[in-house]
C-alpha positions in Angstrom: 51.4 11.0 133.6 51.7 12.7 136.6 55.3 13.9 135.8 53.4 15.6 132.8 50.7 16.8 135.0 52.9 18.9 137.0 55.1 20.1 134.8 51.3 21.3 133.0 50.7 22.6 136.6 53.9 24.1 136.6 53.4 26.0 133.2 49.8 27.2 133.9 51.3 28.3 137.5 53.7 30.1 135.7 51.5 31.6 132.9 49.3 33.0 135.2 51.7 34.4 138.0 53.3 36.1 134.5 49.6 37.3 133.5 49.0 38.8 136.8 52.3 40.6 136.4 51.0 42.0 133.1 48.0 43.2 134.4 49.7 45.2 137.6 52.4 46.4 135.8 49.9 48.0 133.1 47.6 49.3 136.2 50.8 50.4 138.1 51.5 52.2 134.9 48.0 53.6 134.7 48.1 54.7 138.8 51.5 56.4 137.9 50.0 58.5 135.0 47.3 59.4 136.4 48.2 59.9 139.9 52.3 60.1 140.3 52.9 63.0 137.7 51.6 66.5 139.0 50.8 69.7 137.7 50.7 72.9 139.2 47.5 74.6 139.3 46.2 77.9 140.4 43.7 77.9 143.2 41.7 80.9 145.0 43.4 81.6 148.3 40.1 83.5 149.5 36.5 84.3 148.6 36.8 86.5 145.0 33.7 88.5 143.8 32.3 88.5 140.7 33.9 91.0 138.4 36.7 91.6 141.1 40.0 92.0 140.4 42.2 89.1 141.3 45.6 90.1 142.5 48.5 88.4 143.7 47.6 87.4 147.2 44.2 85.9 145.9 45.9 83.0 144.5 47.8 80.5 145.1 49.9 77.7 143.0 49.3 73.5 144.3 50.4 70.5 142.8 47.2 68.4 141.5 47.5 64.6 140.5 47.0 64.1 136.2 43.6 62.2 137.4 42.2 65.5 139.4 43.2 68.0 136.7 40.5 69.6 135.1 39.9 70.8 131.6 41.0 74.6 131.3 43.5 74.5 134.2 45.8 77.3 134.6 49.4 76.1 135.6 50.9 80.0 136.2 49.5 82.5 138.6 51.0 85.4 136.0 48.1 84.1 133.8 45.2 85.1 136.4 46.5 88.3 138.0 45.0 91.9 137.3 42.2 89.4 135.3 38.5 89.9 136.6 36.5 87.0 137.6 33.7 86.3 135.8 32.0 84.3 138.7 32.5 84.4 142.0 35.3 82.2 142.9 35.3 80.5 146.5 38.3 79.5 148.9 40.3 76.8 147.5 38.5 76.8 144.2 40.2 76.2 140.9 40.8 79.0 138.8 39.9 77.8 135.2 40.2 80.2 132.4 36.1 79.8 131.9 36.0 81.6 134.8 37.8 85.0 134.4 37.7 87.7 132.1 41.3 88.9 130.8 41.8 92.3 132.3 44.3 93.3 128.9 44.5 95.6 125.8 41.6 93.3 124.1 39.1 93.3 127.1 38.2 97.0 126.5 38.1 99.9 128.8 35.0 99.3 130.4 36.6 96.5 132.4 39.0 99.3 134.0 36.3 101.5 135.9 35.2 101.2 139.0 32.1 100.1 140.1 29.7 103.6 140.6 32.1 105.6 138.5 32.3 106.8 135.0 34.8 107.1 132.2 34.8 110.5 130.4 37.3 111.8 128.0 39.1 115.7 127.3 41.0 117.2 124.8 44.5 118.0 125.4 47.3 118.9 123.7 51.1 119.4 124.8 50.9 122.2 127.0 47.4 120.7 128.7 48.9 117.4 128.7 52.2 118.1 130.7 53.7 117.6 127.4 52.2 114.2 126.4 53.8 112.7 129.6 50.4 111.7 130.8 49.7 108.3 131.4 47.5 105.4 132.3 47.4 105.3 136.2 48.3 108.6 136.7 46.5 111.0 138.9 45.9 114.7 138.1 43.9 117.6 138.8 41.9 120.0 136.4 42.2 123.7 136.1 40.4 126.0 133.7 40.2 130.0 132.9 36.5 131.1 133.5 35.5 134.4 131.9 32.1 135.7 133.2 29.8 138.7 133.3 28.9 139.5 136.8 27.3 143.1 138.3 28.1 144.6 134.6 32.0 143.7 135.1 34.0 141.4 133.1 35.4 138.8 135.2 38.5 136.6 134.4 39.2 133.9 137.2 41.3 130.4 137.1 39.8 127.6 139.1 41.3 124.2 140.0 37.8 122.8 140.0 38.6 118.9 140.5 41.2 117.1 142.0 42.6 113.2 142.3 41.7 112.0 139.3 42.7 108.7 137.7 43.6 108.5 134.3 42.3 105.5 132.4 43.6 105.9 129.2 46.1 108.5 127.0 44.5 108.5 123.9 43.9 104.8 122.5 46.5 103.4 125.5 44.8 101.8 128.0 47.5 100.2 129.8 50.8 101.3 129.7 52.2 98.3 131.3 49.5 95.3 130.2 48.9 92.9 133.2 49.5 89.2 132.5 46.2 88.1 132.5 45.8 86.8 128.3 43.0 85.2 127.0 43.8 81.6 127.6 42.0 80.2 124.9 44.4 82.4 122.3 47.7 81.5 124.3 47.0 77.7 123.9 45.5 78.1 120.1 49.0 79.9 119.6 50.8 77.2 121.5 49.3 74.5 119.7 48.8 75.9 116.7 50.6 73.5 113.4 51.1 76.1 111.1 54.0 77.4 112.9 57.3 76.1 112.1 59.5 77.1 115.4 57.3 76.6 118.8 57.3 80.0 120.7 57.6 79.4 124.3 55.1 80.8 127.0 56.7 83.8 127.8 57.1 84.9 123.9 53.1 84.2 123.3 52.1 86.1 126.7 54.4 89.0 125.6 53.3 89.4 121.7 49.1 89.2 123.4 50.1 91.6 126.3 51.6 94.1 123.8 50.0 97.5 123.8 50.9 100.2 120.9 51.7 103.7 122.4 50.2 106.7 121.1 53.0 109.9 121.8 51.0 112.4 120.6 47.3 111.6 121.9 44.5 114.2 121.5 42.6 113.0 124.2 42.8 112.1 128.2 40.1 109.6 129.2 39.5 110.0 133.3 37.5 108.1 135.6 34.9 110.2 137.5 31.9 110.6 139.8 28.3 110.7 138.4 28.6 114.1 139.6 31.9 114.9 138.7 31.1 114.2 134.9 28.1 117.0 135.5 30.3 119.4 136.3 32.9 118.4 133.9 30.4 118.7 130.6 29.6 121.7 131.7 33.1 123.0 131.9 34.0 121.3 128.5 31.1 122.7 127.2 31.4 126.6 127.8 35.3 126.8 128.8 36.3 123.3 127.1 39.1 125.3 125.7 41.1 126.3 128.7 41.1 123.1 130.2 44.8 122.4 131.9 45.7 118.6 133.6 47.9 118.6 136.0 49.9 115.8 137.2 50.1 115.1 140.9 52.1 112.3 142.8 50.4 108.8 142.6 50.7 108.6 146.7 49.4 112.2 147.2 45.4 111.8 147.8 44.9 114.8 149.8 42.3 117.0 148.1 42.4 121.1 149.3 40.2 123.8 148.7 41.7 126.2 146.0 40.8 129.4 145.7 40.8 131.7 142.3 43.1 133.5 141.1 43.2 136.1 139.0 44.8 139.3 138.1 45.5 141.1 141.1 46.6 137.8 143.1 49.2 137.4 140.6 50.4 141.3 140.2 50.3 141.6 144.4 49.4 144.8 145.7 52.5 146.5 145.0 51.9 146.8 141.1 49.9 149.6 139.5 46.8 147.3 139.3 46.7 147.3 143.1 47.9 150.7 143.9 45.9 152.3 141.2 46.1 155.6 139.6 48.0 157.9 142.4 45.4 160.3 144.0 45.6 164.3 143.8 47.8 165.7 147.0 44.8 166.9 149.6 44.3 170.7 149.2 45.4 172.6 152.5 42.2 173.2 154.8 42.5 177.1 155.4 41.2 177.6 159.2 38.9 180.2 159.7 40.1 183.3 161.7 36.8 183.8 163.7 33.4 183.2 163.1 31.0 186.5 162.5 27.4 186.2 163.1 25.5 187.1 159.7 21.9 187.2 159.8 22.2 184.4 162.7 24.5 182.2 161.1 28.1 181.7 161.5 29.9 182.8 158.4 34.0 182.0 158.6 36.1 184.8 158.2 39.8 184.1 156.5 42.9 185.1 158.1 
């Protein structure tokens, strides 16, 4: 009887130890799955204001355990760079896909315009657009030919009337090289689609979503201007619109210089016929009198 009880107690002890081992193993697996697996996650490295563009120095990537990964997290910093913050983001806060607005070809032109400025389009052709070489991100000066009447005279002058304007779009091309901030929902939908026979990589999907068709023979150029510049440009477009010329400048050249007007005399110079004008007749010889004779009290010159 005692032997049987001893064997039974030993068997129950072994069973209890096995059950404890099973429980500990399952809990260890759960802990390993929740806290032993880490995922990269993009967080803010500084306070980011609402509607502010996110730059590479504004974010950093940290490793977070699986249990602490929130829905909509972003693993690759390239997916948020050049995006726009939809809400204020605090330093150290996780950047989720519902906190950013993708600044790409799908987001439209309005996200490209700086606060307090306006976008306005001007018609261009191969001559006025630097041979269709203007691209978004370039900076240009604007000149035009002005013809008007002043003091009953016809005046013809050329003037560079605006300088250092940012090109927002050439035709319908908003971005020559679209940034990496893509819509995360589109990315996730494409990657999880069951209709695809072959599973694409994230880089392939990003390249597809960021593709922007360029128009080599665009008819308009869209510029970023201040409200006052927009008003001036509307007037010039209305009265002298056919003569506006875009002049490409170096993107690092931000110096503004007062430009004088140019007319035909400035082009031809003072040595031209226009500058010299018609030749004046030779001066007549002045005949000096021999003496003055006083007749009737007046001096009358007597020629030699």
